[in-house]
C-alpha positions as YAML, in Angstrom:
chain: A
units: angstrom
residues:
- id: 1
  name: MET
  ca: [-127.98, 70.00, 29.65]
- id: 2
  name: LEU
  ca: [-131.41, 70.89, 28.28]
- id: 3
  name: ILE
  ca: [-133.49, 68.27, 26.53]
- id: 4
  name: ASP
  ca: [-135.93, 69.62, 23.97]
- id: 5
  name: ILE
  ca: [-138.91, 67.29, 24.07]
- id: 6
  name: ASP
  ca: [-140.68, 69.00, 21.20]
- id: 7
  name: ASP
  ca: [-138.50, 66.70, 19.08]
- id: 8
  name: ARG
  ca: [-139.92, 63.61, 20.82]
- id: 9
  name: ASN
  ca: [-143.65, 63.55, 19.93]
- id: 10
  name: LEU
  ca: [-144.77, 65.95, 22.62]
- id: 11
  name: THR
  ca: [-148.45, 66.68, 23.05]
- id: 12
  name: HIS
  ca: [-149.47, 69.25, 25.65]
- id: 13
  name: SER
  ca: [-152.42, 71.59, 25.61]
- id: 14
  name: ASN
  ca: [-151.34, 75.21, 25.15]
- id: 15
  name: CYS
  ca: [-147.63, 74.50, 25.99]
- id: 16
  name: THR
  ca: [-144.88, 74.79, 23.39]
- id: 17
  name: GLU
  ca: [-141.08, 74.86, 23.32]
- id: 18
  name: ILE
  ca: [-140.84, 72.48, 26.29]
- id: 19
  name: LYS
  ca: [-137.29, 71.88, 27.48]
- id: 20
  name: LEU
  ca: [-136.24, 69.70, 30.40]
- id: 21
  name: GLY
  ca: [-133.04, 70.41, 32.34]
- id: 22
  name: SER
  ca: [-130.79, 68.18, 34.50]
- id: 23
  name: LYS
  ca: [-132.12, 64.62, 34.48]
- id: 24
  name: TRP
  ca: [-131.90, 63.08, 37.96]
- id: 25
  name: ASN
  ca: [-129.68, 60.11, 38.69]
- id: 26
  name: LYS
  ca: [-130.63, 57.34, 41.13]
- id: 27
  name: HIS
  ca: [-129.06, 59.15, 44.12]
- id: 28
  name: LYS
  ca: [-130.96, 62.39, 43.39]
- id: 29
  name: ILE
  ca: [-134.25, 60.48, 42.92]
- id: 30
  name: GLU
  ca: [-133.86, 58.80, 46.29]
- id: 31
  name: SER
  ca: [-132.71, 61.94, 48.12]
- id: 32
  name: ALA
  ca: [-135.83, 63.76, 46.85]
- id: 33
  name: GLY
  ca: [-138.03, 61.14, 48.52]
- id: 34
  name: PHE
  ca: [-138.87, 59.03, 45.48]
- id: 35
  name: ILE
  ca: [-137.89, 55.35, 45.29]
- id: 36
  name: SER
  ca: [-137.10, 54.72, 41.64]
- id: 37
  name: THR
  ca: [-138.11, 55.52, 38.06]
- id: 38
  name: ASN
  ca: [-140.96, 53.01, 38.33]
- id: 39
  name: LEU
  ca: [-144.47, 54.44, 38.89]
- id: 40
  name: GLU
  ca: [-145.67, 51.39, 40.84]
- id: 41
  name: ASN
  ca: [-142.67, 51.34, 43.18]
- id: 42
  name: ASN
  ca: [-143.24, 55.03, 43.98]
- id: 43
  name: GLY
  ca: [-146.97, 54.61, 44.53]
- id: 44
  name: LEU
  ca: [-147.62, 57.08, 41.70]
- id: 45
  name: LEU
  ca: [-149.40, 54.82, 39.21]
- id: 46
  name: GLU
  ca: [-152.89, 55.72, 40.44]
- id: 47
  name: SER
  ca: [-152.00, 59.44, 40.50]
- id: 48
  name: ILE
  ca: [-150.75, 59.43, 36.90]
- id: 49
  name: MET
  ca: [-153.87, 57.54, 35.77]
- id: 50
  name: ARG
  ca: [-156.04, 60.14, 37.55]
- id: 51
  name: VAL
  ca: [-154.21, 62.95, 35.73]
- id: 52
  name: TYR
  ca: [-154.84, 61.37, 32.34]
- id: 53
  name: SER
  ca: [-158.48, 60.79, 33.24]
- id: 54
  name: SER
  ca: [-159.24, 64.25, 34.65]
- id: 55
  name: TYR
  ca: [-157.18, 66.42, 32.28]
- id: 56
  name: PHE
  ca: [-157.31, 64.42, 29.05]
- id: 57
  name: SER
  ca: [-160.42, 62.22, 29.56]
- id: 58
  name: TRP
  ca: [-158.44, 59.04, 28.87]
- id: 59
  name: GLU
  ca: [-159.58, 55.94, 30.73]
- id: 60
  name: GLN
  ca: [-156.97, 53.44, 29.49]
- id: 61
  name: ALA
  ca: [-154.62, 51.22, 31.44]
- id: 62
  name: LEU
  ca: [-151.02, 52.41, 31.34]
- id: 63
  name: LEU
  ca: [-148.75, 50.23, 29.22]
- id: 64
  name: LYS
  ca: [-145.51, 51.67, 30.61]
- id: 65
  name: THR
  ca: [-144.45, 52.30, 34.19]
- id: 66
  name: LYS
  ca: [-141.10, 54.07, 33.68]
- id: 67
  name: VAL
  ca: [-140.75, 57.81, 34.34]
- id: 68
  name: ASN
  ca: [-137.81, 60.20, 34.35]
- id: 69
  name: TYR
  ca: [-137.27, 62.98, 36.87]
- id: 70
  name: TYR
  ca: [-135.73, 66.39, 36.12]
- id: 71
  name: GLN
  ca: [-134.55, 69.42, 38.07]
- id: 72
  name: SER
  ca: [-136.17, 72.01, 35.80]
- id: 73
  name: VAL
  ca: [-138.50, 72.59, 32.87]
- id: 74
  name: SER
  ca: [-139.12, 75.62, 30.69]
- id: 75
  name: TYR
  ca: [-141.93, 76.17, 28.21]
- id: 76
  name: SER
  ca: [-144.10, 78.78, 26.56]
- id: 77
  name: ILE
  ca: [-147.80, 78.90, 27.26]
- id: 78
  name: VAL
  ca: [-150.50, 80.46, 25.08]
- id: 79
  name: GLU
  ca: [-152.64, 82.90, 27.07]
- id: 80
  name: PRO
  ca: [-156.37, 83.33, 26.30]
- id: 81
  name: ASN
  ca: [-155.60, 86.61, 24.48]
- id: 82
  name: GLY
  ca: [-153.15, 84.81, 22.15]
- id: 83
  name: ASN
  ca: [-149.98, 86.14, 23.78]
- id: 84
  name: TYR
  ca: [-147.18, 83.83, 24.85]
- id: 85
  name: GLN
  ca: [-145.81, 83.64, 28.38]
- id: 86
  name: HIS
  ca: [-142.39, 82.01, 28.95]
- id: 87
  name: VAL
  ca: [-142.34, 79.86, 32.12]
- id: 88
  name: LYS
  ca: [-139.37, 78.29, 33.90]
- id: 89
  name: LEU
  ca: [-139.93, 75.94, 36.84]
- id: 90
  name: CYS
  ca: [-137.37, 74.39, 39.19]
- id: 91
  name: VAL
  ca: [-137.68, 71.79, 41.91]
- id: 92
  name: GLY
  ca: [-137.91, 73.45, 45.34]
- id: 93
  name: LYS
  ca: [-139.61, 76.61, 44.07]
- id: 94
  name: ALA
  ca: [-143.08, 77.70, 45.14]
- id: 95
  name: VAL
  ca: [-145.53, 78.21, 42.27]
- id: 96
  name: GLU
  ca: [-148.98, 79.69, 41.83]
- id: 97
  name: THR
  ca: [-151.39, 77.38, 40.02]
- id: 98
  name: THR
  ca: [-154.55, 77.89, 38.01]
- id: 99
  name: LEU
  ca: [-156.41, 74.78, 39.15]
- id: 100
  name: SER
  ca: [-158.45, 76.37, 41.92]
- id: 101
  name: ALA
  ca: [-162.13, 76.13, 40.98]
- id: 102
  name: ASP
  ca: [-163.06, 79.34, 42.79]
- id: 103
  name: SER
  ca: [-160.45, 81.38, 40.85]
- id: 104
  name: GLN
  ca: [-158.35, 81.96, 43.93]
- id: 105
  name: SER
  ca: [-154.64, 81.30, 43.81]
- id: 106
  name: ALA
  ca: [-153.40, 77.94, 45.01]
- id: 107
  name: PHE
  ca: [-149.73, 77.57, 45.89]
- id: 108
  name: GLY
  ca: [-147.45, 74.57, 46.03]
- id: 109
  name: ILE
  ca: [-143.76, 73.74, 46.22]
- id: 110
  name: ILE
  ca: [-142.42, 71.64, 43.34]
- id: 111
  name: LYS
  ca: [-141.07, 68.35, 44.65]
- id: 112
  name: GLY
  ca: [-140.43, 66.78, 41.25]
- id: 113
  name: ILE
  ca: [-140.71, 67.26, 37.50]
- id: 114
  name: ILE
  ca: [-141.79, 64.03, 35.86]
- id: 115
  name: GLU
  ca: [-141.58, 62.96, 32.22]
- id: 116
  name: TYR
  ca: [-143.84, 60.11, 31.10]
- id: 117
  name: THR
  ca: [-144.45, 58.52, 27.70]
- id: 118
  name: TRP
  ca: [-148.12, 57.63, 27.18]
- id: 119
  name: ASN
  ca: [-149.36, 54.50, 25.42]
- id: 120
  name: ASP
  ca: [-149.21, 56.19, 21.98]
- id: 121
  name: ASP
  ca: [-145.54, 57.22, 22.49]
- id: 122
  name: GLN
  ca: [-146.46, 60.86, 23.14]
- id: 123
  name: VAL
  ca: [-144.33, 62.50, 25.87]
- id: 124
  name: TYR
  ca: [-145.97, 64.44, 28.72]
- id: 125
  name: VAL
  ca: [-144.41, 66.45, 31.52]
- id: 126
  name: PHE
  ca: [-145.97, 66.73, 34.98]
- id: 127
  name: ILE
  ca: [-145.11, 68.47, 38.21]
- id: 128
  name: TYR
  ca: [-145.36, 66.86, 41.63]
- id: 129
  name: LEU
  ca: [-146.49, 69.46, 44.18]
- id: 130
  name: ASP
  ca: [-146.44, 69.64, 47.93]
- id: 131
  name: TRP
  ca: [-149.39, 71.98, 48.48]
- id: 132
  name: LEU
  ca: [-149.30, 75.03, 50.73]
- id: 133
  name: GLU
  ca: [-152.51, 75.44, 52.72]
- id: 134
  name: ASP
  ca: [-153.52, 78.99, 53.66]
- id: 135
  name: LEU
  ca: [-154.04, 78.97, 57.44]
- id: 136
  name: LYS
  ca: [-156.02, 82.25, 57.27]
- id: 137
  name: LYS
  ca: [-153.60, 83.74, 59.82]
- id: 138
  name: ARG
  ca: [-151.07, 86.54, 59.47]
- id: 139
  name: ASP
  ca: [-147.71, 87.14, 61.08]
- id: 140
  name: ASN
  ca: [-148.07, 89.97, 63.62]
- id: 141
  name: LEU
  ca: [-144.78, 91.69, 62.75]
- id: 142
  name: LEU
  ca: [-144.56, 91.23, 58.97]
- id: 143
  name: ASP
  ca: [-148.32, 91.09, 58.25]
- id: 144
  name: CYS
  ca: [-147.68, 88.18, 55.84]
- id: 145
  name: PRO
  ca: [-150.13, 85.31, 55.41]
- id: 146
  name: ILE
  ca: [-149.03, 82.03, 57.02]
- id: 147
  name: TYR
  ca: [-149.21, 78.78, 55.05]
- id: 148
  name: HIS
  ca: [-148.78, 75.16, 56.11]
- id: 149
  name: LEU
  ca: [-147.05, 72.58, 53.89]
- id: 150
  name: GLN
  ca: [-149.43, 69.68, 53.29]
- id: 151
  name: HIS
  ca: [-148.22, 66.30, 54.57]
- id: 152
  name: THR
  ca: [-147.59, 63.68, 51.88]
- id: 153
  name: CYS
  ca: [-150.20, 61.39, 53.47]
- id: 154
  name: ASN
  ca: [-152.85, 64.12, 53.01]
- id: 155
  name: ASN
  ca: [-154.69, 63.26, 49.78]
- id: 156
  name: SER
  ca: [-157.13, 66.18, 49.83]
- id: 157
  name: TRP
  ca: [-155.48, 67.59, 46.69]
- id: 158
  name: ASP
  ca: [-153.82, 65.55, 43.95]
- id: 159
  name: GLN
  ca: [-150.09, 66.11, 43.88]
- id: 160
  name: ILE
  ca: [-149.38, 65.37, 40.20]
- id: 161
  name: HIS
  ca: [-150.59, 67.75, 37.48]
- id: 162
  name: PRO
  ca: [-149.63, 68.74, 33.93]
- id: 163
  name: ILE
  ca: [-147.16, 71.61, 33.74]
- id: 164
  name: SER
  ca: [-149.88, 73.72, 32.09]
- id: 165
  name: ILE
  ca: [-151.46, 74.45, 35.51]
- id: 166
  name: VAL
  ca: [-148.60, 76.92, 36.02]
- id: 167
  name: SER
  ca: [-149.03, 79.75, 33.52]
- id: 168
  name: LYS
  ca: [-146.28, 82.08, 34.74]
- id: 169
  name: SER
  ca: [-142.81, 81.81, 36.23]
- id: 170
  name: PRO
  ca: [-142.68, 81.80, 40.03]
- id: 171
  name: ASN
  ca: [-142.75, 85.34, 41.41]
- id: 172
  name: VAL
  ca: [-144.16, 84.84, 44.90]
- id: 173
  name: PRO
  ca: [-141.36, 84.05, 47.34]
- id: 174
  name: PHE
  ca: [-142.13, 81.69, 50.20]
- id: 175
  name: ILE
  ca: [-139.74, 81.32, 53.11]
- id: 176
  name: HIS
  ca: [-139.73, 78.98, 56.06]
- id: 177
  name: TYR
  ca: [-141.57, 80.51, 59.03]
- id: 178
  name: CYS
  ca: [-138.81, 79.93, 61.56]
- id: 179
  name: LYS
  ca: [-139.67, 79.19, 65.17]
- id: 180
  name: ALA
  ca: [-137.61, 78.38, 68.27]
- id: 181
  name: GLY
  ca: [-136.55, 74.97, 66.88]
- id: 182
  name: CYS
  ca: [-134.81, 76.52, 63.85]
- id: 183
  name: SER
  ca: [-131.17, 77.62, 63.82]
- id: 184
  name: SER
  ca: [-129.04, 79.56, 61.35]
- id: 185
  name: GLN
  ca: [-127.69, 76.23, 60.04]
- id: 186
  name: ARG
  ca: [-130.91, 74.24, 59.82]
- id: 187
  name: HIS
  ca: [-134.70, 74.57, 59.79]
- id: 188
  name: ASP
  ca: [-136.84, 72.56, 62.20]
- id: 189
  name: THR
  ca: [-138.34, 69.89, 59.92]
- id: 190
  name: ILE
  ca: [-141.32, 69.41, 62.25]
- id: 191
  name: ASN
  ca: [-142.34, 73.02, 61.60]
- id: 192
  name: ARG
  ca: [-144.03, 72.98, 58.17]
- id: 193
  name: GLU
  ca: [-145.14, 76.63, 58.12]
- id: 194
  name: TYR
  ca: [-144.16, 79.16, 55.45]
- id: 195
  name: ILE
  ca: [-144.78, 82.88, 54.95]
...
């Protein structure tokens, strides 16, 4: 079921026609590594406040702590030339972002899609990213760059951002860089490398 949040006081810079798909239940929230729909319980309150401060220049205390999680989101984004780009994001997919200051691509894997209602009852949608760090190495056989999935305790890059940092649908496939500890049934969870 898709939820059209344009009907619910949505405000997002350069994003239109935002639709959320498959709201998570409690079991799905917990299995994805989140605790509940409460920002404080998840340790996300400070991160959401930082997003509002850095992207929207709002320095207010948050009046609400409830969020909703979704499996997917689709939207249209206005490009600088006035054209529209349709974007569809799903949890578990790798995306290319536009937040890198030096204009280089930054990649992350979507861990969650979060809906939050700001103090003025405007609805915002954010993505929670596990960042992929370029190790500046290449696989000898495939000649693909090797990336390392950032640990959740690594705070070098904020993990929550507005959906507008992704301006095109994912088109760069990332796969687990299997090593000796991986099998055909299961990846070695200690190995956090991707190609």
